[in-house]
C-alpha positions in Angstrom: 0.0 0.0 0.0 1.3 3.4 -0.9 1.5 6.3 1.5 0.1 8.8 -1.0 3.5 10.2 -2.2 5.4 8.8 -5.1 8.7 10.2 -4.0 9.5 10.6 -0.3 12.6 12.7 -1.1 10.4 15.5 -2.3 8.2 15.6 0.8 11.0 16.3 3.3 11.6 19.9 4.3 14.8 21.7 3.3 17.3 22.9 5.9 16.8 26.6 6.7 19.8 28.9 6.3 19.0 30.6 9.6 19.2 27.3 11.5 22.5 26.4 9.8 24.0 29.8 10.9 22.7 29.3 14.4 24.2 25.8 14.7 27.5 27.1 13.3 27.6 29.9 15.9 26.9 27.5 18.7 29.7 25.2 17.4 32.1 28.2 17.3 31.3 29.1 20.9 31.9 25.4 21.9 35.4 25.6 20.4 36.1 28.9 22.1 35.1 27.2 25.4 37.6 24.4 24.7 40.4 26.9 24.6 40.8 27.6 20.9 41.7 31.2 19.9 39.1 33.3 18.0 41.5 33.9 15.1 42.0 30.2 14.6 38.3 29.6 14.8 37.6 32.3 12.2 39.9 30.6 9.7 38.0 27.2 9.9 35.3 26.2 7.5 32.2 24.3 8.7 33.5 20.9 7.9 36.6 21.5 10.0 34.5 22.9 12.8 32.5 19.7 13.0 35.6 17.5 12.8 37.1 19.3 15.8 34.0 18.9 17.8 33.7 15.1 17.2 36.4 14.5 19.7 36.4 17.5 22.2 38.9 16.0 24.6 41.5 15.6 21.8 40.7 19.2 20.6 41.2 20.5 24.1 44.6 18.8 24.4 45.6 20.1 20.9 44.7 23.7 21.9 46.5 23.4 25.2 49.7 22.2 23.5 49.8 25.3 21.2 50.9 28.6 23.0 
């Protein structure tokens, strides 16, 4: 039995740009709290931000090692 839609991919809502920006800002604040400098955070792209937050303990050690 069909659900009424031929293609489920078309029924899912798109990600909103405002929500993406909000999530990015939260992630930047999390890196700042881990001890990373603002200039270093500003140079990162979104993929690098997410990769650093996957393992926060390792990121904290990395930031502590750099002067």
